[in-house]
C-alpha positions in Angstrom: 104.4 -127.3 97.2 103.0 -129.6 94.4 99.6 -131.0 94.1 98.1 -134.7 93.4 94.5 -134.9 92.3 93.0 -138.1 91.1 89.7 -140.1 91.2 89.7 -143.5 92.3 87.1 -146.1 91.6 86.4 -149.2 93.5 83.6 -151.3 95.4 83.6 -149.2 98.4 84.5 -145.6 99.5 86.9 -147.6 101.8 88.7 -149.2 99.1 89.0 -146.4 97.2 90.7 -144.4 99.7 93.0 -147.6 100.3 94.1 -147.5 96.6 94.5 -143.5 96.6 96.9 -144.3 100.0 98.7 -147.0 98.2 99.7 -145.0 95.0 100.6 -142.0 96.6 102.7 -144.1 99.2 101.3 -142.1 102.1 99.0 -142.7 104.7 95.1 -141.7 104.3 95.4 -139.1 107.0 97.4 -136.9 104.8 95.1 -136.9 101.9 91.7 -135.0 101.5 88.7 -137.1 100.1 85.8 -136.1 98.3 83.2 -138.6 97.6 82.0 -138.1 94.0 79.8 -141.1 93.6 78.6 -143.5 96.3 77.6 -147.1 95.1 73.9 -147.5 95.1 71.9 -150.1 96.3 69.3 -152.0 94.3 66.8 -154.5 95.3 67.2 -156.7 98.2 70.2 -154.5 99.5 72.3 -155.6 96.8 75.2 -153.0 95.5 75.0 -151.4 92.3 77.6 -149.4 90.9 80.8 -148.3 92.1 82.2 -145.8 94.4 84.4 -142.8 93.0 86.3 -140.6 95.4 88.7 -137.8 94.6 91.7 -138.0 96.6 93.8 -134.5 96.8 97.5 -134.7 98.2 99.5 -131.9 98.9 103.2 -132.9 98.1 106.3 -131.2 99.7 109.2 -131.3 97.7 110.9 -133.6 99.7 107.6 -136.1 99.3 107.8 -135.3 95.5 111.4 -136.4 95.3 110.9 -139.5 97.3 107.6 -140.3 95.0 109.9 -139.9 92.0 112.5 -142.2 93.6 110.1 -144.8 94.1 108.9 -144.8 90.4 112.4 -145.2 89.9 112.8 -148.3 92.3 109.4 -150.0 90.7 111.0 -149.9 87.3 113.9 -151.3 88.7 112.3 -154.1 89.9 113.7 -153.3 93.4 111.6 -153.7 96.6 112.4 -151.0 99.0 111.4 -148.7 101.7 111.6 -144.9 101.2 111.4 -142.7 103.9 111.8 -138.7 104.2 113.5 -137.0 106.9 113.0 -132.7 106.3 115.6 -130.6 107.5 116.3 -126.9 107.6 118.2 -127.0 104.6 115.9 -129.7 102.3 115.3 -133.6 102.8 117.0 -136.4 103.5 115.5 -139.6 101.5 116.7 -143.1 102.9 116.2 -146.1 100.9 116.2 -149.3 102.9 115.9 -153.0 101.5 117.7 -156.4 100.9 118.4 -155.8 97.3 119.8 -152.2 97.3 122.8 -153.2 95.9 122.1 -151.9 92.7 120.9 -148.8 94.2 124.2 -147.7 95.3 126.4 -149.0 92.2 130.1 -148.3 92.0 131.5 -146.0 94.8 127.8 -144.7 94.9 127.8 -143.6 91.3 123.9 -144.9 91.1 123.0 -143.3 94.0 124.2 -139.8 92.9 122.6 -140.2 89.4 119.4 -140.7 91.4 120.0 -138.0 93.6 120.6 -135.7 90.8 117.3 -136.8 89.1 115.0 -136.4 92.2 116.5 -133.0 92.7 115.8 -132.0 89.0 112.4 -133.3 89.4 111.3 -131.6 92.9 113.0 -128.2 91.9 111.6 -128.0 88.5 110.1 -124.6 87.7 111.1 -123.4 91.0 113.7 -120.5 92.0 114.1 -121.2 95.1 116.5 -124.6 95.3 115.6 -127.4 97.6 118.4 -129.5 98.4 117.6 -133.4 98.3 120.1 -136.0 99.9 119.7 -139.7 98.5 121.0 -142.4 101.0 121.0 -145.9 101.3 121.3 -148.4 104.0 123.6 -145.8 105.4 126.5 -145.7 102.5 126.9 -142.1 102.9 128.0 -142.0 106.5 130.3 -145.1 105.9 131.7 -143.4 102.7 132.5 -140.5 104.5 134.4 -142.2 107.1 136.5 -144.0 104.3 137.4 -140.4 102.4 138.2 -138.7 105.7 140.7 -141.7 106.5 141.9 -141.2 103.1 142.7 -137.7 103.6 144.3 -137.9 106.8 146.7 -140.8 105.3 147.6 -139.0 102.2 148.2 -135.6 104.3 150.5 -137.6 106.6 152.5 -138.7 103.4 152.6 -135.3 102.1 154.1 -134.0 105.1 156.7 -136.7 105.4 157.8 -136.6 102.2 157.6 -133.1 101.2 155.7 -133.8 97.6 152.2 -132.9 96.6 149.8 -136.0 95.8 146.7 -136.3 93.9 143.9 -138.4 94.5 141.1 -139.9 92.2 139.0 -137.8 90.2 135.7 -137.6 92.6 132.2 -136.0 92.9 131.6 -132.4 94.4 130.2 -134.1 97.1 133.2 -135.9 98.2 135.6 -133.4 97.1 134.1 -131.4 100.0 134.5 -134.0 102.6 138.4 -134.3 101.4 139.1 -130.4 101.5 137.0 -130.2 105.0 139.3 -132.9 106.2 142.6 -131.6 105.0 141.6 -128.0 106.2 141.9 -129.3 110.0 145.5 -130.8 109.0 148.5 -128.4 109.8 151.4 -128.6 107.2 149.0 -129.3 104.2 146.8 -127.6 102.0 144.7 -128.7 99.0 142.9 -127.9 95.8 140.3 -129.1 92.8 141.7 -129.3 89.4 140.5 -130.4 86.3 137.0 -130.7 84.5 133.9 -132.8 85.4 133.7 -135.4 85.4 137.6 -135.9 86.0 138.0 -133.2 88.7 140.2 -134.3 91.3 141.7 -133.0 94.7 145.4 -132.1 94.9 147.0 -132.3 98.3 150.1 -130.3 98.7 152.8 -129.4 101.5 152.8 -125.9 102.9 156.3 -126.2 103.5 157.7 -128.3 100.6 161.2 -129.9 100.9 164.1 -129.2 98.7 165.5 -132.1 97.0 169.4 -131.4 97.6 171.5 -133.7 95.6 175.1 -131.7 96.9 175.6 -132.5 100.5 178.6 -134.1 100.1 180.3 -130.9 98.6 179.0 -128.8 101.4 180.6 -130.8 103.8 177.6 -133.8 104.5 179.2 -137.6 104.4 182.4 -136.9 106.1 183.2 -133.5 103.9 184.1 -134.8 101.0 184.2 -137.7 98.5 186.8 -140.1 96.9 189.5 -139.0 95.1 189.9 -135.5 93.5 186.4 -135.4 91.7 185.0 -133.2 94.6 186.9 -130.8 96.6 187.3 -131.8 100.4 187.6 -129.6 103.0 191.3 -129.1 103.1 191.3 -127.9 99.4 190.6 -124.9 97.5 187.3 -125.3 95.4 188.5 -123.1 92.9 191.4 -125.8 92.3 188.6 -128.1 91.1 187.9 -128.6 87.3 184.8 -130.6 86.8 184.9 -133.5 84.3 182.6 -133.6 81.3 180.7 -136.7 83.1 180.5 -134.3 86.2 179.0 -131.1 84.0 176.2 -133.8 82.6 175.3 -134.8 86.3 175.1 -131.2 87.1 172.9 -130.5 84.3 170.7 -133.3 84.8 170.5 -132.6 88.2 169.3 -128.9 87.5 166.6 -130.0 85.3 165.3 -132.7 87.6 165.2 -130.3 90.6 163.1 -127.4 88.4 159.6 -127.2 90.1 156.7 -129.3 89.0 153.9 -127.6 87.6 151.6 -129.3 90.7 154.5 -127.6 93.3 152.9 -123.9 92.2 149.7 -125.1 93.9 151.4 -125.3 97.3 149.9 -122.0 98.5 146.6 -123.2 98.8 143.5 -120.9 100.4 141.5 -121.4 103.3 138.8 -124.1 102.9 136.2 -121.9 102.6 137.5 -120.3 99.5 138.7 -123.6 98.0 136.9 -124.4 94.4 135.2 -127.5 95.1 
């Protein structure tokens, strides 16, 4: 908890209280007022002097973060409402207005920056961390649905092809959504690689498909090839002498089939052990 304390001066006590409520961004009922000086009445009932009222407001960490965000929006010349909803883990601060596109930014980057700054402001000097989540016009929920759909789509492709796939760099919050979705899909696993801000998610098959280019030799495609370049079923393989071109192809195919660095990531951990 933190405290705001300030003396407001106005023509009347009621005006001074209204000024305090407007500056603190809360209802008057949440503020403690102490009248320092009342306006004095002069001759013929004329009011002389101003009222001076001390306004004391106890801020929760959620309120402190919301107050910090209001100042940011004011400096950005954005007219919007800021509401605070307390939760067991922290607070959710929602920004609502008609000109909030600039608040969200490209893929939520500006919103994430505001959230980070507000978290730093309200947790400064306190060992117990208080989680602040900043949303704007329901953006977080919409983005979450898009990422879940993306994770499911990529996972289906990975299962079908048997090949690893990497996603674009994401922040920890978005990577956590991808990992959570993949953890519920059988046949795939996920892992984060790289350093911030380029850290990204790798989705890999739990049973990678082997690339086999020698099905014809093993009896596929009607059991043989044209001519004598490959032995047919009625020929003894020991009688076949590979030509130089065939040896070159064999060497290339072996190199092509070597596992790529990402293939070593197929044995992922459970979601709870994932390094997000």
